[in-house]
C-alpha positions in Angstrom: 62.2 3.4 40.0 59.4 0.9 39.3 59.1 -1.8 41.9 59.3 -5.3 40.7 56.3 -7.7 41.5 57.1 -9.7 44.6 56.5 -12.9 42.7 59.6 -12.4 40.8 61.8 -12.3 43.9 60.9 -16.0 44.8 62.2 -19.0 42.9 60.1 -22.2 43.5 62.3 -25.2 42.7 60.8 -28.4 41.2 60.0 -31.3 43.6 63.5 -32.7 44.6 64.6 -36.2 44.0 65.8 -38.3 46.9 69.4 -37.8 48.1 71.5 -40.2 50.0 74.0 -38.3 52.2 76.8 -40.7 53.5 79.0 -41.3 56.4 81.9 -43.7 57.1 80.8 -46.9 58.7 83.1 -48.6 61.3 84.2 -51.0 58.6 85.6 -48.2 56.7 82.9 -48.4 53.9 80.7 -45.4 52.9 77.2 -45.8 53.9 73.9 -43.7 54.1 73.0 -41.9 57.3 70.0 -43.3 59.0 68.1 -40.0 59.8 64.6 -39.4 58.6 63.6 -36.3 56.8 62.3 -33.6 59.1 58.9 -33.5 57.2 57.0 -34.1 54.2 58.5 -32.7 50.9 56.8 -29.4 50.0 57.1 -27.1 47.0 58.9 -24.5 49.0 62.3 -25.3 50.5 64.8 -23.3 52.8 66.8 -22.5 49.6 63.9 -20.9 47.6 65.0 -17.3 48.6 68.6 -17.9 47.4 67.9 -17.3 43.7 70.2 -15.8 41.2 68.0 -12.6 41.2 68.4 -12.4 44.9 72.1 -12.8 44.9 72.8 -10.3 42.0 73.3 -7.2 44.2 75.2 -9.1 46.9 79.0 -8.9 46.7 81.2 -11.9 45.8 82.2 -13.2 49.3 78.8 -13.1 50.6 77.4 -14.7 47.4 79.8 -17.6 47.9 78.7 -18.2 51.4 75.1 -18.2 50.5 75.6 -20.6 47.5 77.6 -22.9 49.7 74.8 -22.6 52.3 72.2 -23.5 49.5 74.2 -26.6 48.5 74.3 -27.6 52.1 70.6 -27.1 52.8 69.7 -29.0 49.6 71.6 -32.1 50.9 70.2 -31.8 54.5 66.7 -30.9 53.5 66.3 -33.9 51.2 67.7 -36.7 53.4 66.6 -40.2 52.3 64.8 -42.4 54.8 67.1 -45.4 55.2 67.3 -48.2 57.6 70.5 -47.8 59.8 70.8 -51.6 59.6 71.8 -51.1 56.0 75.3 -49.9 57.0 75.9 -53.5 58.2 74.6 -55.6 55.2 76.6 -56.7 52.2 74.5 -55.0 49.6 74.3 -51.6 51.1 77.3 -51.4 53.3 79.5 -49.7 50.4 77.9 -47.0 48.3 80.8 -46.0 46.1 79.6 -47.7 43.1 79.4 -45.9 39.6 78.5 -46.6 36.0 81.5 -48.9 35.3 80.6 -51.1 38.3 77.0 -51.2 37.1 78.2 -52.4 33.6 80.5 -55.1 35.1 77.7 -56.5 37.4 74.9 -56.4 34.9 77.0 -58.0 32.2 78.4 -60.8 34.7 74.8 -61.4 35.8 73.3 -61.2 32.4 75.8 -63.6 30.4 76.7 -67.0 31.6 76.0 -70.8 31.3 72.4 -70.0 30.2 73.7 -68.6 27.0 75.3 -72.2 26.1 71.9 -74.1 26.2 70.1 -71.5 24.0 70.7 -73.6 20.9 69.0 -76.5 22.7 65.8 -74.2 22.6 66.2 -73.5 18.9 66.3 -77.4 18.2 62.7 -77.5 19.5 61.5 -74.1 18.1 63.2 -73.9 14.8 64.6 -70.9 13.0 61.6 -68.7 12.8 60.1 -69.2 16.3 63.5 -69.4 18.0 64.6 -66.0 16.6 61.2 -64.3 17.2 61.1 -65.6 20.8 64.5 -64.4 21.4 64.1 -60.9 20.0 60.8 -60.4 22.0 62.2 -61.7 25.1 65.2 -59.3 24.8 63.1 -56.1 24.2 60.6 -57.0 26.8 63.3 -57.5 29.6 65.1 -54.4 28.5 61.9 -52.4 29.1 61.2 -54.0 32.5 64.9 -53.3 33.4 64.3 -49.5 32.6 61.3 -49.8 34.9 63.3 -51.2 37.7 66.0 -48.5 37.5 63.5 -45.6 37.5 61.5 -47.2 40.4 64.5 -47.5 42.7 63.8 -43.9 43.9 60.2 -43.5 42.8 59.1 -42.1 46.1 60.9 -38.9 47.3 62.9 -39.7 50.4 63.0 -43.5 49.9 65.4 -45.8 48.1 64.4 -49.4 47.5 67.6 -51.3 47.8 66.2 -54.7 47.2 63.6 -56.2 44.9 61.5 -57.5 47.8 61.3 -53.9 49.3 60.0 -52.6 46.0 57.4 -55.5 45.8 56.3 -54.6 49.2 55.9 -50.9 48.3 53.9 -51.9 45.3 51.8 -54.9 46.5 51.6 -54.4 50.2 53.9 -55.7 53.2 52.6 -59.3 53.2 51.7 -59.9 49.5 54.9 -58.3 48.4 56.9 -60.8 50.4 54.8 -63.8 49.3 55.0 -62.8 45.6 58.8 -61.7 45.4 60.7 -63.5 48.1 60.3 -67.0 46.7 61.1 -66.4 43.1 64.1 -64.0 44.0 65.5 -66.6 46.5 64.9 -69.4 44.2 66.4 -67.6 41.3 69.7 -66.9 43.4 69.8 -70.4 44.9 68.7 -72.1 41.8 71.4 -70.4 39.7 74.2 -71.1 42.2 73.1 -74.8 42.1 73.2 -74.8 38.3 76.5 -73.0 38.4 78.0 -75.8 40.7 76.7 -78.3 38.1 78.2 -76.5 35.1 81.5 -75.4 36.8 82.2 -78.9 38.2 81.4 -80.7 34.8 83.4 -78.2 33.0 86.4 -78.5 35.4 86.3 -82.2 34.8 86.3 -82.0 31.0 89.0 -79.3 31.1 91.2 -81.6 33.1 90.6 -84.5 30.8 91.2 -82.5 27.6 94.5 -80.9 29.0 95.8 -84.1 30.7 94.8 -86.6 27.7 96.4 -90.0 28.0 98.7 -89.0 30.9 95.7 -88.9 33.2 96.0 -91.1 36.3 94.0 -94.3 36.5 91.9 -93.1 39.3 90.6 -89.5 38.2 88.2 -87.5 40.3 84.6 -88.5 40.0 81.9 -85.8 38.9 80.8 -85.3 42.5 84.3 -84.6 43.6 84.8 -82.0 41.1 81.7 -80.5 42.3 83.2 -80.3 45.7 86.4 -78.7 44.3 84.3 -76.0 42.5 82.1 -75.3 45.5 85.2 -75.0 47.6 86.7 -72.3 45.1 83.2 -70.6 45.3 83.3 -70.5 49.1 86.9 -69.0 49.2 85.9 -66.2 46.9 82.6 -65.6 48.7 84.5 -64.2 51.7 84.7 -60.8 49.9 82.5 -58.6 52.1 80.0 -56.7 50.1 78.7 -56.2 46.5 81.1 -53.5 45.5 84.0 -55.6 46.7 83.3 -58.2 44.1 83.4 -55.6 41.1 86.8 -57.0 40.1 85.3 -60.4 40.1 82.4 -59.2 37.9 84.8 -57.6 35.4 86.6 -61.1 35.2 83.2 -62.7 34.7 82.1 -60.2 32.1 85.3 -60.4 30.1 85.4 -64.4 30.3 81.8 -64.7 29.2 82.2 -62.4 26.1 85.5 -64.3 25.2 84.1 -67.8 25.6 80.8 -66.9 23.9 82.6 -65.6 20.9 85.1 -68.6 20.7 82.4 -71.3 20.9 80.2 -69.9 18.2 83.2 -69.1 16.0 84.9 -72.5 16.3 81.5 -74.1 15.7 80.7 -72.1 12.6 84.3 -72.5 11.3 84.2 -76.4 11.3 82.5 -78.7 8.9 78.8 -79.3 9.8 77.8 -83.0 10.7 76.5 -84.8 7.5 73.3 -85.9 9.2 72.3 -82.3 10.3 68.7 -81.2 10.0 67.0 -77.9 10.8 63.6 -79.4 11.3 62.5 -78.9 14.9 62.6 -82.0 17.0 59.3 -84.0 17.0 58.2 -86.2 19.8 56.0 -89.3 19.7 52.9 -87.6 21.3 51.3 -84.2 21.1 51.5 -83.8 24.8 55.2 -84.4 24.7 55.8 -82.0 21.9 53.8 -79.2 23.7 55.7 -79.7 26.9 59.0 -79.6 25.2 58.0 -76.4 23.4 57.2 -74.8 26.7 60.4 -76.0 28.2 62.3 -74.5 25.3 60.7 -71.2 25.7 61.4 -71.3 29.4 65.1 -71.8 28.5 64.8 -68.6 26.5 63.2 -66.8 29.4 66.0 -67.9 31.7 68.7 -66.6 29.3 67.5 -63.1 30.4 68.2 -63.4 34.1 69.6 -60.8 36.4 66.7 -58.5 37.0 66.6 -59.7 40.7 69.9 -58.0 41.2 69.1 -54.7 39.4 68.0 -52.8 42.6 70.8 -54.2 44.6 73.2 -53.1 42.0 71.9 -49.6 42.0 71.8 -49.6 45.9 75.6 -49.5 45.8 75.6 -46.2 44.2 75.6 -42.8 46.0 72.5 -40.8 45.1 72.1 -37.1 45.6 69.6 -34.4 44.5 71.8 -33.2 41.7 73.3 -36.7 40.8 70.5 -39.3 41.4 71.6 -43.1 41.1 69.4 -43.9 38.2 71.6 -41.9 35.7 74.9 -44.0 36.1 73.0 -47.2 36.7 71.2 -46.8 33.4 74.3 -45.7 31.5 76.0 -48.9 32.7 73.2 -51.2 32.0 72.8 -50.0 28.4 76.5 -50.8 27.7 76.1 -54.2 29.5 73.1 -55.2 27.4 74.7 -54.3 24.1 77.4 -56.7 25.0 74.8 -59.2 26.3 73.0 -59.1 22.9 76.3 -59.6 21.2 76.9 -62.9 23.1 73.3 -64.4 23.2 72.2 -63.9 19.5 75.4 -65.2 18.0 75.5 -68.3 20.2 72.0 -69.1 19.6 71.9 -68.6 15.9 75.6 -69.8 15.2 75.1 -72.9 17.4 71.9 -73.9 15.7 73.5 -73.4 12.3 76.3 -75.5 13.1 74.6 -78.4 14.8 70.9 -78.1 14.0 68.7 -80.6 15.7 71.8 -82.7 16.6 72.4 -80.3 19.6 73.1 -82.2 22.8 71.1 -81.4 25.9 74.2 -80.1 27.5 74.5 -77.1 25.0 76.9 -75.8 22.4 80.0 -76.4 24.4 79.3 -80.0 24.7 78.4 -80.1 20.9 81.9 -78.6 20.1 83.5 -81.3 22.3 81.4 -84.1 20.8 81.7 -83.4 17.1 85.0 -81.5 16.9 87.3 -82.7 19.8 89.7 -84.4 17.0 89.5 -81.4 14.6 90.7 -78.6 17.0 94.0 -78.4 18.7 93.8 -79.5 22.4 94.8 -76.0 23.8 92.4 -74.2 21.8 89.7 -76.7 22.7 90.5 -76.4 26.4 90.4 -72.5 26.5 86.6 -72.1 26.4 86.2 -74.7 29.1 88.6 -72.8 31.3 86.9 -69.5 30.6 83.5 -71.2 31.6 85.0 -72.2 34.9 86.2 -68.6 35.6 82.8 -67.1 34.6 80.8 -69.6 36.7 83.0 -68.7 39.8 82.5 -65.0 39.2 78.7 -65.5 38.6 78.3 -67.6 41.7 79.4 -64.7 43.8 77.0 -61.9 42.5 73.9 -64.3 42.5 74.7 -65.4 46.1 74.9 -62.0 47.5 71.3 -61.4 48.0 71.3 -64.7 50.0 74.2 -63.5 52.2 72.3 -60.4 52.7 69.2 -62.1 53.8 71.1 -64.2 56.3 72.9 -61.4 57.6 69.7 -59.2 57.9 68.2 -61.9 60.0 71.2 -62.0 62.4 71.5 -58.1 62.7 67.8 -57.7 63.3 67.9 -60.2 66.2 71.2 -59.0 67.8 71.3 -55.4 66.8 74.9 -55.6 65.9 76.8 -56.4 62.7 78.0 -59.8 61.7 81.5 -60.7 63.0 83.9 -62.0 60.4 83.4 -65.7 61.8 79.6 -65.3 61.5 79.7 -64.0 58.1 82.1 -66.8 56.9 80.0 -69.3 58.6 76.8 -68.2 56.7 78.7 -68.3 53.4 80.3 -71.8 54.0 76.8 -73.1 55.0 75.2 -71.7 51.9 77.9 -73.0 49.6 77.7 -76.6 50.9 73.7 -76.6 50.9 74.1 -75.5 47.2 76.4 -78.4 46.6 73.9 -81.0 48.2 71.0 -79.7 46.1 73.2 -80.0 43.0 74.2 -83.5 43.6 70.5 -84.4 44.4 69.3 -82.7 41.1 71.9 -83.2 38.5 69.9 -81.7 35.6 71.1 -78.9 33.2 68.8 -77.8 30.4 65.6 -79.0 32.3 66.7 -77.1 35.3 67.2 -74.0 33.1 63.6 -74.3 31.7 62.1 -74.8 35.2 64.2 -71.8 36.5 63.1 -69.8 33.6 59.3 -70.6 34.4 59.3 -70.1 38.1 61.3 -66.9 38.0 60.0 -65.3 35.0 57.6 -63.0 36.9 60.6 -61.4 38.3 61.9 -60.2 35.1 58.8 -60.0 32.7 55.7 -59.5 34.9 56.3 -57.9 38.4 58.0 -54.7 37.2 55.0 -53.9 34.8 52.6 -54.3 37.8 54.9 -52.2 40.1 55.1 -49.3 37.5 51.2 -49.2 37.4 50.7 -49.4 41.2 53.5 -46.9 42.1 53.5 -44.4 39.2 49.8 -44.7 38.6 49.6 -43.7 34.9 46.3 -42.4 33.7 43.7 -45.1 33.6 43.0 -46.5 30.1 45.9 -44.7 28.7 48.4 -46.6 26.4 50.9 -46.9 29.3 48.3 -48.2 31.5 47.1 -50.9 29.1 50.7 -51.8 28.0 51.8 -52.6 31.6 48.9 -54.5 32.6 48.9 -56.7 29.4 52.5 -57.4 29.7 52.3 -58.2 33.4 49.3 -60.8 32.9 51.1 -62.3 29.9 54.2 -62.8 32.1 52.2 -64.5 34.7 50.6 -66.9 32.1 53.9 -67.6 30.5 55.4 -68.4 34.0 52.7 -71.1 34.7 53.1 -72.7 31.3 57.0 -72.7 31.1 57.0 -74.1 34.8 54.7 -76.9 33.6 57.0 -77.6 30.6 60.3 -77.4 32.8 58.8 -79.9 35.4 57.7 -82.4 32.6 60.9 -82.2 30.8 63.0 -82.6 34.1 60.9 -85.6 35.2 60.9 -87.4 31.7 64.5 -86.4 30.6 66.3 -85.4 33.6 68.4 -88.6 34.0 69.6 -88.3 30.3 71.0 -84.9 30.6 74.8 -85.8 31.0 77.7 -84.2 29.7 79.7 -86.0 27.1 82.8 -87.8 28.2 85.9 -87.9 26.1 86.8 -91.1 24.5 
């Protein structure tokens, strides 16, 4: 019988992806092991000889043993390098997430109060530039979202569980921290502050709408409503980790979709104000007009927030050689961003159509209350306000989780032990009231949105493009190489311009940005 060549007896597998074997932590959550891989990944693995051709002449019992051994060796031979400290931290303590959790978290992070102020940007940009800028921003951020999902396990044997970790891998240890730490922390803390402002003001208006003339002669002040809302946020923040707030993210996602639909539907169904105009707002000087346009573009950029949480959300999922984490993550993200588009575009277009350049600085919800509070039943008018409160409570949790993670990482690195319940609770109470103090000191809404959009724009639009070039190293001067470099530097330029516009708008108009009070 003719002998077969030796090359046919060996199956050379493709370079494996990183895997994440798991163990049970003392808290009962599933968490990755902390072992390092035995060596650098090579083209040959211990399972190379266990090929279908090798197994064909072997009996069924022995075949089952070898197949099971192959699966075990694949898992053990491709361990992911992970910090054992991750088992103690809120983001990586639990790794039982899935595509549904990814959809809930992304939708909760991607839709919120920033959608309500998008028509304010249209009042300065007009129809054409408003729609064009919104479409470009949506496509751009969807591309950078895909980049971040792919880079989570870009290096075999390593998972980048946090945005700062990926920035360090791309830009270097020190430069990565300088570039990514400030905007990501600022985005989390700034969003938490803005949520306290919106949540407290909305609770006040909801109470006044529902109570009506029966309200007491001494109602709570705005600052007291901020305190009530912050206290509720602190109570909910005692949930231990990112996976444990999946239910809250579901509530936030459902309420965001519902109130976004209700607000633009109610606005469009009512008669438009007689003095409405669609001409972009003009300011007395050219400088003021330019800065207002930049602030409006910053509001559009801030509408697509949430990229600072992409890697953190993906870190809550198990990842193996056969089932890498990027598959369920991208599946959930695609579903989430379809719903995000269904919320942001109708609110922007419908709100501007209904109110034009009469749109108040507080956004479409305030316009609905100001122009149609006597045309809509009290119960129907109060419903969107209540849903906004629920959504703000849910969004506060997911945006605060990276800050909680940073606090606990500092504690565990110094003490070499996990945070106790009291220490964890103390960190979260401290953060909640610090956010409250900042919110009381800076009671700005749309101007703060423009400034946040400018300062944090690189996190969403610029850094992912640079990271892709530096880590994936596409062919020099190829289309992919040019695309990412151009998008990255455009993002940096827009960030500087929008930040200047946001600062100018906050300084000149900040004290005027008040919510409407019921008559």
